[in-house]
PDB file of the backbone (N, CA, C, O) and the ligand in Angstrom, with CONECT records:
HET     ZN  A 101       1
ATOM      1  N   UNK A   1      81.507  89.457 112.738  1.00  0.00           N
ATOM      2  CA  UNK A   1      82.071  90.790 112.977  1.00  0.00           C
ATOM      3  C   UNK A   1      83.385  90.965 112.230  1.00  0.00           C
ATOM      4  O   UNK A   1      84.186  90.035 112.128  1.00  0.00           O
ATOM      5  N   UNK A   2      83.590  92.139 111.723  1.00  0.00           N
ATOM      6  CA  UNK A   2      84.829  92.426 110.985  1.00  0.00           C
ATOM      7  C   UNK A   2      86.014  92.470 111.937  1.00  0.00           C
ATOM      8  O   UNK A   2      85.913  92.981 113.052  1.00  0.00           O
ATOM      9  N   UNK A   3      87.140  91.927 111.481  1.00  0.00           N
ATOM     10  CA  UNK A   3      88.314  91.944 112.349  1.00  0.00           C
ATOM     11  C   UNK A   3      88.878  93.364 112.444  1.00  0.00           C
ATOM     12  O   UNK A   3      88.569  94.235 111.631  1.00  0.00           O
ATOM     13  N   UNK A   4      89.690  93.561 113.434  1.00  0.00           N
ATOM     14  CA  UNK A   4      90.287  94.874 113.678  1.00  0.00           C
ATOM     15  C   UNK A   4      91.065  95.342 112.448  1.00  0.00           C
ATOM     16  O   UNK A   4      91.877  94.593 111.905  1.00  0.00           O
ATOM     17  N   UNK A   5      90.823  96.557 112.017  1.00  0.00           N
ATOM     18  CA  UNK A   5      91.492  97.022 110.808  1.00  0.00           C
ATOM     19  C   UNK A   5      92.460  98.164 111.079  1.00  0.00           C
ATOM     20  O   UNK A   5      92.596  99.097 110.288  1.00  0.00           O
ATOM     21  N   UNK A   6      93.130  98.060 112.228  1.00  0.00           N
ATOM     22  CA  UNK A   6      94.135  99.068 112.562  1.00  0.00           C
ATOM     23  C   UNK A   6      95.527  98.530 112.259  1.00  0.00           C
ATOM     24  O   UNK A   6      95.784  97.330 112.359  1.00  0.00           O
ATOM     25  N   UNK A   7      96.418  99.441 111.887  1.00  0.00           N
ATOM     26  CA  UNK A   7      97.820  99.088 111.673  1.00  0.00           C
ATOM     27  C   UNK A   7      98.390  98.595 113.015  1.00  0.00           C
ATOM     28  O   UNK A   7      98.168  99.220 114.053  1.00  0.00           O
ATOM     29  N   UNK A   8      99.125  97.472 112.988  1.00  0.00           N
ATOM     30  CA  UNK A   8      99.662  96.916 114.237  1.00  0.00           C
ATOM     31  C   UNK A   8     100.773  97.776 114.829  1.00  0.00           C
ATOM     32  O   UNK A   8     101.132  97.611 115.995  1.00  0.00           O
ATOM     33  N   UNK A   9     101.315  98.688 114.037  1.00  0.00           N
ATOM     34  CA  UNK A   9     102.395  99.535 114.544  1.00  0.00           C
ATOM     35  C   UNK A   9     101.873 100.861 115.097  1.00  0.00           C
ATOM     36  O   UNK A   9     102.244 101.268 116.198  1.00  0.00           O
ATOM     37  N   UNK A  10     101.020 101.523 114.338  1.00  0.00           N
ATOM     38  CA  UNK A  10     100.667 102.895 114.729  1.00  0.00           C
ATOM     39  C   UNK A  10      99.193 103.163 114.946  1.00  0.00           C
ATOM     40  O   UNK A  10      98.819 104.289 115.275  1.00  0.00           O
ATOM     41  N   UNK A  11      98.325 102.138 114.766  1.00  0.00           N
ATOM     42  CA  UNK A  11      96.887 102.331 114.978  1.00  0.00           C
ATOM     43  C   UNK A  11      96.156 103.176 113.951  1.00  0.00           C
ATOM     44  O   UNK A  11      94.979 103.488 114.133  1.00  0.00           O
ATOM     45  N   UNK A  12      96.839 103.553 112.866  1.00  0.00           N
ATOM     46  CA  UNK A  12      96.119 104.206 111.778  1.00  0.00           C
ATOM     47  C   UNK A  12      95.283 103.119 111.093  1.00  0.00           C
ATOM     48  O   UNK A  12      95.513 101.928 111.299  1.00  0.00           O
ATOM     49  N   UNK A  13      94.320 103.539 110.283  1.00  0.00           N
ATOM     50  CA  UNK A  13      93.488 102.565 109.562  1.00  0.00           C
ATOM     51  C   UNK A  13      94.371 101.749 108.633  1.00  0.00           C
ATOM     52  O   UNK A  13      95.260 102.271 107.960  1.00  0.00           O
ATOM     53  N   UNK A  14      94.100 100.474 108.621  1.00  0.00           N
ATOM     54  CA  UNK A  14      94.883  99.544 107.832  1.00  0.00           C
ATOM     55  C   UNK A  14      94.534  99.596 106.342  1.00  0.00           C
ATOM     56  O   UNK A  14      93.385  99.838 105.973  1.00  0.00           O
ATOM     57  N   UNK A  15      95.527  99.367 105.503  1.00  0.00           N
ATOM     58  CA  UNK A  15      95.301  99.306 104.060  1.00  0.00           C
ATOM     59  C   UNK A  15      94.753  97.928 103.739  1.00  0.00           C
ATOM     60  O   UNK A  15      95.451  96.940 103.968  1.00  0.00           O
ATOM     61  N   UNK A  16      93.532  97.812 103.215  1.00  0.00           N
ATOM     62  CA  UNK A  16      92.962  96.464 103.028  1.00  0.00           C
ATOM     63  C   UNK A  16      93.531  95.708 101.842  1.00  0.00           C
ATOM     64  O   UNK A  16      93.380  94.488 101.770  1.00  0.00           O
ATOM     65  N   UNK A  17      94.178  96.391 100.913  1.00  0.00           N
ATOM     66  CA  UNK A  17      94.710  95.670  99.748  1.00  0.00           C
ATOM     67  C   UNK A  17      95.959  94.855 100.081  1.00  0.00           C
ATOM     68  O   UNK A  17      96.400  94.043  99.267  1.00  0.00           O
ATOM     69  N   UNK A  18      96.535  95.064 101.274  1.00  0.00           N
ATOM     70  CA  UNK A  18      97.776  94.378 101.606  1.00  0.00           C
ATOM     71  C   UNK A  18      97.591  93.175 102.504  1.00  0.00           C
ATOM     72  O   UNK A  18      96.645  93.101 103.288  1.00  0.00           O
ATOM     73  N   UNK A  19      98.529  92.215 102.374  1.00  0.00           N
ATOM     74  CA  UNK A  19      98.518  91.038 103.240  1.00  0.00           C
ATOM     75  C   UNK A  19      99.075  91.407 104.606  1.00  0.00           C
ATOM     76  O   UNK A  19      98.770  90.752 105.603  1.00  0.00           O
ATOM     77  N   UNK A  20      99.890  92.452 104.654  1.00  0.00           N
ATOM     78  CA  UNK A  20     100.506  92.846 105.914  1.00  0.00           C
ATOM     79  C   UNK A  20      99.533  93.710 106.725  1.00  0.00           C
ATOM     80  O   UNK A  20      98.759  94.479 106.155  1.00  0.00           O
ATOM     81  N   UNK A  21      99.574  93.581 108.045  1.00  0.00           N
ATOM     82  CA  UNK A  21      98.627  94.336 108.887  1.00  0.00           C
ATOM     83  C   UNK A  21      99.085  95.778 109.137  1.00  0.00           C
ATOM     84  O   UNK A  21      99.153  96.230 110.280  1.00  0.00           O
ATOM     85  N   UNK A  22      99.395  96.486 108.056  1.00  0.00           N
ATOM     86  CA  UNK A  22      99.943  97.833 108.186  1.00  0.00           C
ATOM     87  C   UNK A  22      99.069  98.892 107.514  1.00  0.00           C
ATOM     88  O   UNK A  22      98.259  98.579 106.642  1.00  0.00           O
ATOM     89  N   UNK A  23      99.242 100.143 107.929  1.00  0.00           N
ATOM     90  CA  UNK A  23      98.572 101.281 107.291  1.00  0.00           C
ATOM     91  C   UNK A  23      99.313 101.593 105.981  1.00  0.00           C
ATOM     92  O   UNK A  23     100.326 100.960 105.684  1.00  0.00           O
ATOM     93  N   UNK A  24      98.828 102.544 105.213  1.00  0.00           N
ATOM     94  CA  UNK A  24      99.459 102.842 103.924  1.00  0.00           C
ATOM     95  C   UNK A  24     100.896 103.330 104.091  1.00  0.00           C
ATOM     96  O   UNK A  24     101.742 103.031 103.248  1.00  0.00           O
ATOM     97  N   UNK A  25     101.192 104.070 105.155  1.00  0.00           N
ATOM     98  CA  UNK A  25     102.558 104.572 105.367  1.00  0.00           C
ATOM     99  C   UNK A  25     103.532 103.444 105.692  1.00  0.00           C
ATOM    100  O   UNK A  25     104.621 103.369 105.124  1.00  0.00           O
ATOM    101  N   UNK A  26     103.131 102.574 106.607  1.00  0.00           N
ATOM    102  CA  UNK A  26     104.011 101.456 106.939  1.00  0.00           C
ATOM    103  C   UNK A  26     104.084 100.452 105.789  1.00  0.00           C
ATOM    104  O   UNK A  26     105.093  99.772 105.605  1.00  0.00           O
ATOM    105  N   UNK A  27     103.003 100.372 105.025  1.00  0.00           N
ATOM    106  CA  UNK A  27     103.014  99.488 103.871  1.00  0.00           C
ATOM    107  C   UNK A  27     103.969  99.993 102.798  1.00  0.00           C
ATOM    108  O   UNK A  27     104.632  99.197 102.133  1.00  0.00           O
ATOM    109  N   UNK A  28     104.042 101.294 102.627  1.00  0.00           N
ATOM    110  CA  UNK A  28     104.967 101.869 101.642  1.00  0.00           C
ATOM    111  C   UNK A  28     106.395 101.516 102.053  1.00  0.00           C
ATOM    112  O   UNK A  28     107.214 101.159 101.207  1.00  0.00           O
ATOM    113  N   UNK A  29     106.694 101.614 103.343  1.00  0.00           N
ATOM    114  CA  UNK A  29     108.027 101.264 103.846  1.00  0.00           C
ATOM    115  C   UNK A  29     108.279  99.772 103.620  1.00  0.00           C
ATOM    116  O   UNK A  29     109.388  99.373 103.266  1.00  0.00           O
ATOM    117  N   UNK A  30     107.260  98.962 103.822  1.00  0.00           N
ATOM    118  CA  UNK A  30     107.390  97.520 103.636  1.00  0.00           C
ATOM    119  C   UNK A  30     107.681  97.177 102.169  1.00  0.00           C
ATOM    120  O   UNK A  30     108.563  96.371 101.872  1.00  0.00           O
ATOM    121  N   UNK A  31     106.927  97.799 101.264  1.00  0.00           N
ATOM    122  CA  UNK A  31     107.143  97.521  99.831  1.00  0.00           C
ATOM    123  C   UNK A  31     108.558  97.913  99.400  1.00  0.00           C
ATOM    124  O   UNK A  31     109.169  97.263  98.552  1.00  0.00           O
ATOM    125  N   UNK A  32     109.057  98.981 100.000  1.00  0.00           N
ATOM    126  CA  UNK A  32     110.416  99.429  99.752  1.00  0.00           C
ATOM    127  C   UNK A  32     111.427  98.360 100.162  1.00  0.00           C
ATOM    128  O   UNK A  32     112.400  98.098  99.456  1.00  0.00           O
ATOM    129  N   UNK A  33     111.175  97.756 101.310  1.00  0.00           N
ATOM    130  CA  UNK A  33     112.040  96.691 101.822  1.00  0.00           C
ATOM    131  C   UNK A  33     112.096  95.534 100.833  1.00  0.00           C
ATOM    132  O   UNK A  33     113.171  95.039 100.492  1.00  0.00           O
ATOM    133  N   UNK A  34     110.920  95.113 100.378  1.00  0.00           N
ATOM    134  CA  UNK A  34     110.839  93.981  99.459  1.00  0.00           C
ATOM    135  C   UNK A  34     111.590  94.321  98.169  1.00  0.00           C
ATOM    136  O   UNK A  34     112.284  93.478  97.601  1.00  0.00           O
ATOM    137  N   UNK A  35     111.440  95.572  97.715  1.00  0.00           N
ATOM    138  CA  UNK A  35     112.085  95.992  96.470  1.00  0.00           C
ATOM    139  C   UNK A  35     113.608  96.063  96.598  1.00  0.00           C
ATOM    140  O   UNK A  35     114.327  95.804  95.633  1.00  0.00           O
ATOM    141  N   UNK A  36     114.100  96.415  97.799  1.00  0.00           N
ATOM    142  CA  UNK A  36     115.538  96.614  97.982  1.00  0.00           C
ATOM    143  C   UNK A  36     116.339  95.350  98.230  1.00  0.00           C
ATOM    144  O   UNK A  36     117.550  95.329  98.009  1.00  0.00           O
ATOM    145  N   UNK A  37     115.690  94.317  98.677  1.00  0.00           N
ATOM    146  CA  UNK A  37     116.432  93.112  99.072  1.00  0.00           C
ATOM    147  C   UNK A  37     117.354  92.596  97.969  1.00  0.00           C
ATOM    148  O   UNK A  37     118.503  92.246  98.236  1.00  0.00           O
ATOM    149  N   UNK A  38     116.855  92.547  96.731  1.00  0.00           N
ATOM    150  CA  UNK A  38     117.656  92.037  95.623  1.00  0.00           C
ATOM    151  C   UNK A  38     118.988  92.766  95.465  1.00  0.00           C
ATOM    152  O   UNK A  38     120.029  92.136  95.283  1.00  0.00           O
ATOM    153  N   UNK A  39     118.949  94.089  95.534  1.00  0.00           N
ATOM    154  CA  UNK A  39     120.171  94.899  95.397  1.00  0.00           C
ATOM    155  C   UNK A  39     121.147  94.622  96.535  1.00  0.00           C
ATOM    156  O   UNK A  39     122.353  94.500  96.320  1.00  0.00           O
ATOM    157  N   UNK A  40     120.619  94.527  97.729  1.00  0.00           N
ATOM    158  CA  UNK A  40     121.466  94.281  98.906  1.00  0.00           C
ATOM    159  C   UNK A  40     122.109  92.906  98.820  1.00  0.00           C
ATOM    160  O   UNK A  40     123.275  92.714  99.166  1.00  0.00           O
ATOM    161  N   UNK A  41     121.319  91.968  98.350  1.00  0.00           N
ATOM    162  CA  UNK A  41     121.820  90.602  98.254  1.00  0.00           C
ATOM    163  C   UNK A  41     123.032  90.558  97.320  1.00  0.00           C
ATOM    164  O   UNK A  41     124.018  89.878  97.606  1.00  0.00           O
ATOM    165  N   UNK A  42     122.954  91.274  96.221  1.00  0.00           N
ATOM    166  CA  UNK A  42     124.063  91.332  95.270  1.00  0.00           C
ATOM    167  C   UNK A  42     125.240  92.091  95.886  1.00  0.00           C
ATOM    168  O   UNK A  42     126.385  91.647  95.802  1.00  0.00           O
ATOM    169  N   UNK A  43     124.955  93.221  96.497  1.00  0.00           N
ATOM    170  CA  UNK A  43     126.021  94.053  97.079  1.00  0.00           C
ATOM    171  C   UNK A  43     126.798  93.310  98.159  1.00  0.00           C
ATOM    172  O   UNK A  43     128.011  93.482  98.285  1.00  0.00           O
ATOM    173  N   UNK A  44     126.107  92.488  98.931  1.00  0.00           N
ATOM    174  CA  UNK A  44     126.767  91.768 100.029  1.00  0.00           C
ATOM    175  C   UNK A  44     127.192  90.353  99.642  1.00  0.00           C
ATOM    176  O   UNK A  44     127.612  89.575 100.498  1.00  0.00           O
ATOM    177  N   UNK A  45     127.086  90.023  98.372  1.00  0.00           N
ATOM    178  CA  UNK A  45     127.422  88.671  97.905  1.00  0.00           C
ATOM    179  C   UNK A  45     126.680  87.621  98.728  1.00  0.00           C
ATOM    180  O   UNK A  45     127.287  86.789  99.402  1.00  0.00           O
ATOM    181  N   UNK A  46     125.413  87.682  98.656  1.00  0.00           N
ATOM    182  CA  UNK A  46     124.505  86.779  99.347  1.00  0.00           C
ATOM    183  C   UNK A  46     124.274  87.214 100.783  1.00  0.00           C
ATOM    184  O   UNK A  46     125.198  87.423 101.568  1.00  0.00           O
ATOM    185  N   UNK A  47     123.023  87.335 101.073  1.00  0.00           N
ATOM    186  CA  UNK A  47     122.579  87.864 102.358  1.00  0.00           C
ATOM    187  C   UNK A  47     121.201  87.252 102.591  1.00  0.00           C
ATOM    188  O   UNK A  47     120.328  87.345 101.729  1.00  0.00           O
ATOM    189  N   UNK A  48     121.005  86.636 103.734  1.00  0.00           N
ATOM    190  CA  UNK A  48     119.685  86.042 103.963  1.00  0.00           C
ATOM    191  C   UNK A  48     118.691  87.159 104.282  1.00  0.00           C
ATOM    192  O   UNK A  48     119.091  88.238 104.719  1.00  0.00           O
ATOM    193  N   UNK A  49     117.404  86.907 104.068  1.00  0.00           N
ATOM    194  CA  UNK A  49     116.405  87.927 104.379  1.00  0.00           C
ATOM    195  C   UNK A  49     116.515  88.415 105.831  1.00  0.00           C
ATOM    196  O   UNK A  49     116.330  89.598 106.116  1.00  0.00           O
ATOM    197  N   UNK A  50     116.819  87.482 106.737  1.00  0.00           N
ATOM    198  CA  UNK A  50     116.908  87.864 108.148  1.00  0.00           C
ATOM    199  C   UNK A  50     118.127  88.779 108.381  1.00  0.00           C
ATOM    200  O   UNK A  50     118.040  89.761 109.118  1.00  0.00           O
ATOM    201  N   UNK A  51     119.258  88.442 107.745  1.00  0.00           N
ATOM    202  CA  UNK A  51     120.453  89.281 107.877  1.00  0.00           C
ATOM    203  C   UNK A  51     120.200  90.667 107.291  1.00  0.00           C
ATOM    204  O   UNK A  51     120.660  91.679 107.820  1.00  0.00           O
ATOM    205  N   UNK A  52     119.468  90.685 106.202  1.00  0.00           N
ATOM    206  CA  UNK A  52     119.098  91.946 105.552  1.00  0.00           C
ATOM    207  C   UNK A  52     118.315  92.830 106.538  1.00  0.00           C
ATOM    208  O   UNK A  52     118.608  94.017 106.684  1.00  0.00           O
ATOM    209  N   UNK A  53     117.332  92.245 107.201  1.00  0.00           N
ATOM    210  CA  UNK A  53     116.517  93.001 108.154  1.00  0.00           C
ATOM    211  C   UNK A  53     117.360  93.485 109.330  1.00  0.00           C
ATOM    212  O   UNK A  53     117.200  94.611 109.800  1.00  0.00           O
ATOM    213  N   UNK A  54     118.261  92.619 109.800  1.00  0.00           N
ATOM    214  CA  UNK A  54     119.099  93.005 110.936  1.00  0.00           C
ATOM    215  C   UNK A  54     120.049  94.144 110.568  1.00  0.00           C
ATOM    216  O   UNK A  54     120.323  95.025 111.383  1.00  0.00           O
ATOM    217  N   UNK A  55     120.545  94.114 109.332  1.00  0.00           N
ATOM    218  CA  UNK A  55     121.419  95.196 108.893  1.00  0.00           C
ATOM    219  C   UNK A  55     120.651  96.514 108.826  1.00  0.00           C
ATOM    220  O   UNK A  55     121.177  97.569 109.180  1.00  0.00           O
ATOM    221  N   UNK A  56     119.415  96.442 108.373  1.00  0.00           N
ATOM    222  CA  UNK A  56     118.597  97.654 108.298  1.00  0.00           C
ATOM    223  C   UNK A  56     118.329  98.223 109.681  1.00  0.00           C
ATOM    224  O   UNK A  56     118.313  99.440 109.865  1.00  0.00           O
ATOM    225  N   UNK A  57     118.116  97.341 110.655  1.00  0.00           N
ATOM    226  CA  UNK A  57     117.861  97.773 112.030  1.00  0.00           C
ATOM    227  C   UNK A  57     119.054  98.545 112.582  1.00  0.00           C
ATOM    228  O   UNK A  57     118.890  99.523 113.311  1.00  0.00           O
ATOM    229  N   UNK A  58     120.275  98.086 112.220  1.00  0.00           N
ATOM    230  CA  UNK A  58     121.497  98.700 112.735  1.00  0.00           C
ATOM    231  C   UNK A  58     121.941  99.923 111.944  1.00  0.00           C
ATOM    232  O   UNK A  58     122.803 100.684 112.385  1.00  0.00           O
ATOM    233  N   UNK A  59     121.340 100.103 110.767  1.00  0.00           N
ATOM    234  CA  UNK A  59     121.789 101.178 109.891  1.00  0.00           C
ATOM    235  C   UNK A  59     121.212 102.531 110.316  1.00  0.00           C
ATOM    236  O   UNK A  59     119.996 102.707 110.391  1.00  0.00           O
ATOM    237  N   UNK A  60     122.106 103.477 110.592  1.00  0.00           N
ATOM    238  CA  UNK A  60     121.624 104.776 111.057  1.00  0.00           C
ATOM    239  C   UNK A  60     120.879 105.541 109.963  1.00  0.00           C
ATOM    240  O   UNK A  60     120.163 106.499 110.255  1.00  0.00           O
ATOM    241  N   UNK A  61     121.045 105.120 108.698  1.00  0.00           N
ATOM    242  CA  UNK A  61     120.365 105.816 107.607  1.00  0.00           C
ATOM    243  C   UNK A  61     118.977 105.253 107.313  1.00  0.00           C
ATOM    244  O   UNK A  61     118.221 105.831 106.531  1.00  0.00           O
ATOM    245  N   UNK A  62     118.645 104.132 107.937  1.00  0.00           N
ATOM    246  CA  UNK A  62     117.300 103.595 107.754  1.00  0.00           C
ATOM    247  C   UNK A  62     116.304 104.553 108.394  1.00  0.00           C
ATOM    248  O   UNK A  62     116.534 105.058 109.493  1.00  0.00           O
ATOM    249  N   UNK A  63     115.211 104.797 107.709  1.00  0.00           N
ATOM    250  CA  UNK A  63     114.196 105.703 108.241  1.00  0.00           C
ATOM    251  C   UNK A  63     113.410 105.074 109.391  1.00  0.00           C
ATOM    252  O   UNK A  63     113.436 103.862 109.603  1.00  0.00           O
ATOM    253  N   UNK A  64     112.722 105.927 110.114  1.00  0.00           N
ATOM    254  CA  UNK A  64     111.904 105.506 111.248  1.00  0.00           C
ATOM    255  C   UNK A  64     110.842 104.488 110.827  1.00  0.00           C
ATOM    256  O   UNK A  64     110.631 103.489 111.514  1.00  0.00           O
ATOM    257  N   UNK A  65     110.179 104.741 109.704  1.00  0.00           N
ATOM    258  CA  UNK A  65     109.103 103.850 109.254  1.00  0.00           C
ATOM    259  C   UNK A  65     109.653 102.467 108.945  1.00  0.00           C
ATOM    260  O   UNK A  65     109.077 101.448 109.327  1.00  0.00           O
ATOM    261  N   UNK A  66     110.781 102.458 108.245  1.00  0.00           N
ATOM    262  CA  UNK A  66     111.403 101.188 107.877  1.00  0.00           C
ATOM    263  C   UNK A  66     111.770 100.394 109.127  1.00  0.00           C
ATOM    264  O   UNK A  66     111.481  99.202 109.220  1.00  0.00           O
ATOM    265  N   UNK A  67     112.405 101.057 110.080  1.00  0.00           N
ATOM    266  CA  UNK A  67     112.814 100.358 111.302  1.00  0.00           C
ATOM    267  C   UNK A  67     111.623  99.791 112.062  1.00  0.00           C
ATOM    268  O   UNK A  67     111.698  98.692 112.611  1.00  0.00           O
ATOM    269  N   UNK A  68     110.533 100.536 112.094  1.00  0.00           N
ATOM    270  CA  UNK A  68     109.343 100.037 112.797  1.00  0.00           C
ATOM    271  C   UNK A  68     108.803  98.780 112.114  1.00  0.00           C
ATOM    272  O   UNK A  68     108.391  97.823 112.770  1.00  0.00           O
ATOM    273  N   UNK A  69     108.817  98.806 110.786  1.00  0.00           N
ATOM    274  CA  UNK A  69     108.337  97.647 110.037  1.00  0.00           C
ATOM    275  C   UNK A  69     109.274  96.451 110.247  1.00  0.00           C
ATOM    276  O   UNK A  69     108.820  95.328 110.467  1.00  0.00           O
ATOM    277  N   UNK A  70     110.583  96.705 110.178  1.00  0.00           N
ATOM    278  CA  UNK A  70     111.570  95.639 110.355  1.00  0.00           C
ATOM    279  C   UNK A  70     111.429  94.999 111.739  1.00  0.00           C
ATOM    280  O   UNK A  70     111.455  93.774 111.860  1.00  0.00           O
ATOM    281  N   UNK A  71     111.282  95.812 112.770  1.00  0.00           N
ATOM    282  CA  UNK A  71     111.145  95.288 114.129  1.00  0.00           C
ATOM    283  C   UNK A  71     109.922  94.384 114.223  1.00  0.00           C
ATOM    284  O   UNK A  71     109.963  93.332 114.862  1.00  0.00           O
ATOM    285  N   UNK A  72     108.852  94.798 113.590  1.00  0.00           N
ATOM    286  CA  UNK A  72     107.603  94.039 113.607  1.00  0.00           C
ATOM    287  C   UNK A  72     107.779  92.681 112.906  1.00  0.00           C
ATOM    288  O   UNK A  72     107.318  91.652 113.399  1.00  0.00           O
ATOM    289  N   UNK A  73     108.445  92.699 111.765  1.00  0.00           N
ATOM    290  CA  UNK A  73     108.660  91.442 111.024  1.00  0.00           C
ATOM    291  C   UNK A  73     109.551  90.500 111.825  1.00  0.00           C
ATOM    292  O   UNK A  73     109.265  89.307 111.934  1.00  0.00           O
ATOM    293  N   UNK A  74     110.641  91.044 112.388  1.00  0.00           N
ATOM    294  CA  UNK A  74     111.571  90.207 113.144  1.00  0.00           C
ATOM    295  C   UNK A  74     110.946  89.599 114.392  1.00  0.00           C
ATOM    296  O   UNK A  74     111.400  88.554 114.860  1.00  0.00           O
ATOM    297  N   UNK A  75     109.925  90.226 114.933  1.00  0.00           N
ATOM    298  CA  UNK A  75     109.334  89.689 116.153  1.00  0.00           C
ATOM    299  C   UNK A  75     108.066  88.868 115.923  1.00  0.00           C
ATOM    300  O   UNK A  75     107.474  88.375 116.883  1.00  0.00           O
ATOM    301  N   UNK A  76     107.641  88.715 114.673  1.00  0.00           N
ATOM    302  CA  UNK A  76     106.452  87.907 114.394  1.00  0.00           C
ATOM    303  C   UNK A  76     106.717  86.907 113.277  1.00  0.00           C
ATOM    304  O   UNK A  76     106.955  87.284 112.130  1.00  0.00           O
ATOM    305  N   UNK A  77     106.673  85.645 113.626  1.00  0.00           N
ATOM    306  CA  UNK A  77     106.963  84.579 112.663  1.00  0.00           C
ATOM    307  C   UNK A  77     106.020  84.616 111.448  1.00  0.00           C
ATOM    308  O   UNK A  77     106.454  84.370 110.323  1.00  0.00           O
ATOM    309  N   UNK A  78     104.746  84.918 111.671  1.00  0.00           N
ATOM    310  CA  UNK A  78     103.802  84.948 110.543  1.00  0.00           C
ATOM    311  C   UNK A  78     104.115  86.089 109.568  1.00  0.00           C
ATOM    312  O   UNK A  78     103.957  85.937 108.357  1.00  0.00           O
ATOM    313  N   UNK A  79     104.554  87.219 110.101  1.00  0.00           N
ATOM    314  CA  UNK A  79     104.907  88.340 109.214  1.00  0.00           C
ATOM    315  C   UNK A  79     106.189  88.008 108.447  1.00  0.00           C
ATOM    316  O   UNK A  79     106.338  88.365 107.278  1.00  0.00           O
ATOM    317  N   UNK A  80     107.111  87.318 109.125  1.00  0.00           N
ATOM    318  CA  UNK A  80     108.351  86.893 108.467  1.00  0.00           C
ATOM    319  C   UNK A  80     108.022  85.967 107.297  1.00  0.00           C
ATOM    320  O   UNK A  80     108.625  86.074 106.229  1.00  0.00           O
ATOM    321  N   UNK A  81     107.062  85.055 107.501  1.00  0.00           N
ATOM    322  CA  UNK A  81     106.658  84.143 106.434  1.00  0.00           C
ATOM    323  C   UNK A  81     106.112  84.915 105.236  1.00  0.00           C
ATOM    324  O   UNK A  81     106.465  84.625 104.093  1.00  0.00           O
ATOM    325  N   UNK A  82     105.255  85.890 105.497  1.00  0.00           N
ATOM    326  CA  UNK A  82     104.681  86.681 104.409  1.00  0.00           C
ATOM    327  C   UNK A  82     105.779  87.450 103.680  1.00  0.00           C
ATOM    328  O   UNK A  82     105.761  87.566 102.455  1.00  0.00           O
ATOM    329  N   UNK A  83     106.727  87.970 104.442  1.00  0.00           N
ATOM    330  CA  UNK A  83     107.855  88.696 103.852  1.00  0.00           C
ATOM    331  C   UNK A  83     108.639  87.768 102.914  1.00  0.00           C
ATOM    332  O   UNK A  83     108.976  88.152 101.795  1.00  0.00           O
ATOM    333  N   UNK A  84     108.922  86.556 103.376  1.00  0.00           N
ATOM    334  CA  UNK A  84     109.660  85.588 102.559  1.00  0.00           C
ATOM    335  C   UNK A  84     108.886  85.234 101.284  1.00  0.00           C
ATOM    336  O   UNK A  84     109.471  85.084 100.211  1.00  0.00           O
ATOM    337  N   UNK A  85     107.571  85.104 101.419  1.00  0.00           N
ATOM    338  CA  UNK A  85     106.733  84.808 100.246  1.00  0.00           C
ATOM    339  C   UNK A  85     106.772  85.965  99.250  1.00  0.00           C
ATOM    340  O   UNK A  85     106.864  85.752  98.041  1.00  0.00           O
ATOM    341  N   UNK A  86     106.702  87.179  99.766  1.00  0.00           N
ATOM    342  CA  UNK A  86     106.741  88.341  98.877  1.00  0.00           C
ATOM    343  C   UNK A  86     108.087  88.436  98.152  1.00  0.00           C
ATOM    344  O   UNK A  86     108.141  88.810  96.981  1.00  0.00           O
ATOM    345  N   UNK A  87     109.170  88.095  98.853  1.00  0.00           N
ATOM    346  CA  UNK A  87     110.497  88.117  98.222  1.00  0.00           C
ATOM    347  C   UNK A  87     110.573  87.054  97.131  1.00  0.00           C
ATOM    348  O   UNK A  87     111.111  87.303  96.052  1.00  0.00           O
ATOM    349  N   UNK A  88     110.034  85.871  97.412  1.00  0.00           N
ATOM    350  CA  UNK A  88     110.075  84.775  96.459  1.00  0.00           C
ATOM    351  C   UNK A  88     109.251  85.125  95.218  1.00  0.00           C
ATOM    352  O   UNK A  88     109.659  84.846  94.091  1.00  0.00           O
ATOM    353  N   UNK A  89     108.099  85.732  95.439  1.00  0.00           N
ATOM    354  CA  UNK A  89     107.219  86.126  94.343  1.00  0.00           C
ATOM    355  C   UNK A  89     107.918  87.161  93.462  1.00  0.00           C
ATOM    356  O   UNK A  89     107.862  87.093  92.235  1.00  0.00           O
ATOM    357  N   UNK A  90     108.575  88.115  94.112  1.00  0.00           N
ATOM    358  CA  UNK A  90     109.284  89.154  93.382  1.00  0.00           C
ATOM    359  C   UNK A  90     110.443  88.540  92.583  1.00  0.00           C
ATOM    360  O   UNK A  90     110.693  88.915  91.438  1.00  0.00           O
ATOM    361  N   UNK A  91     111.139  87.591  93.213  1.00  0.00           N
ATOM    362  CA  UNK A  91     112.260  86.937  92.557  1.00  0.00           C
ATOM    363  C   UNK A  91     111.830  86.225  91.281  1.00  0.00           C
ATOM    364  O   UNK A  91     112.583  86.180  90.308  1.00  0.00           O
ATOM    365  N   UNK A  92     110.633  85.677  91.283  1.00  0.00           N
ATOM    366  CA  UNK A  92     110.138  84.947  90.109  1.00  0.00           C
ATOM    367  C   UNK A  92     109.843  85.887  88.945  1.00  0.00           C
ATOM    368  O   UNK A  92     109.993  85.511  87.782  1.00  0.00           O
ATOM    369  N   UNK A  93     109.422  87.113  89.262  1.00  0.00           N
ATOM    370  CA  UNK A  93     109.086  88.049  88.200  1.00  0.00           C
ATOM    371  C   UNK A  93     110.316  88.703  87.591  1.00  0.00           C
ATOM    372  O   UNK A  93     110.303  89.067  86.416  1.00  0.00           O
ATOM    373  N   UNK A  94     111.384  88.856  88.378  1.00  0.00           N
ATOM    374  CA  UNK A  94     112.590  89.554  87.889  1.00  0.00           C
ATOM    375  C   UNK A  94     113.345  88.727  86.847  1.00  0.00           C
ATOM    376  O   UNK A  94     114.376  89.168  86.339  1.00  0.00           O
TER     377      UNK A  94
HETATM  378 ZN    ZN A 101     101.142 102.244 110.511  1.00  0.00          ZN2+
END
């Protein structure tokens, strides 16, 4: 039987091309996070991925979608691992 293909945050249909269990909207927010980390790291003179996520959670300018994704990553070790892998992969290409 096929596993559940709903987004873990909002129950919309999940995007199958992604490793993350998110719908296309939450996935877009997630990809944004991965893309922004490098800039933040430079701006803050080194910032761990976890500190980056915590800052986004506290930031009043972070959008609703981003915050939902961040909360999900911070509360699930497996999602955090995937996030770290995606950051490392991105770092290698830059
Ligand atoms: Zn979703």
